[in-house]
C-alpha positions in Angstrom: 195.5 142.4 91.5 192.3 143.5 93.3 190.0 142.1 90.5 190.7 138.4 91.0 188.4 136.6 93.6 189.8 135.4 96.7 189.4 131.6 97.1 187.3 130.2 100.3 189.2 128.8 103.0 188.0 125.4 102.7 189.5 124.7 99.3 186.3 125.1 97.1 186.4 127.2 94.0 184.7 130.4 94.2 181.0 130.8 93.0 180.7 133.3 90.3 177.4 134.0 88.2 179.0 132.8 85.1 178.8 129.2 86.3 174.9 129.2 85.5 172.2 128.1 87.8 172.9 125.9 90.9 169.8 123.8 90.5 166.0 123.5 90.4 164.3 125.5 93.3 162.7 123.2 96.0 159.3 124.6 95.2 159.4 123.9 91.6 160.3 120.4 92.4 157.3 119.9 94.8 154.9 121.8 92.4 155.9 119.2 89.7 155.4 116.3 92.0 151.9 117.4 93.1 150.9 118.3 89.6 152.1 114.8 88.4 150.0 113.2 91.2 147.0 115.1 90.4 147.2 114.0 86.6 147.6 110.5 87.5 144.6 110.7 90.0 142.3 112.2 87.0 143.5 109.6 84.7 142.7 106.8 87.3 139.2 108.2 88.0 138.5 108.4 84.2 139.2 105.0 83.4 138.1 103.2 86.8 135.8 105.7 88.4 132.5 104.5 87.1 129.7 106.5 85.5 130.8 109.9 84.4 129.2 112.7 82.3 126.1 115.0 82.4 123.6 112.1 83.0 125.1 111.6 86.5 123.5 114.9 87.7 120.0 114.3 86.3 117.2 112.5 87.9 116.7 108.9 86.8 113.7 108.2 84.5 111.8 105.0 84.1 111.9 104.9 80.4 114.6 104.7 77.7 116.1 107.9 79.1 113.8 110.3 77.6 110.9 111.9 79.3 107.5 112.0 77.4 106.7 115.2 75.8 103.9 117.5 76.9 100.5 116.5 75.5 101.5 113.1 74.3 99.5 110.1 75.8 101.7 107.1 76.8 100.2 103.7 76.4 
């Protein structure tokens, strides 16, 4: 019978496409690990990183956070 697969010499069963995927590729595992590390670092920065937000990129003001309007005298 020419259609039957020949078993390998080491005694293992032959691999066929019907067996399904062998395993997750290494690059997928590495990408997942790197993505998980980045997500953990972002969460840590948001929880313990200090002052965040748009106010961090503006110049500090001496008042209550608002600059005086034009034409208004301050006392």
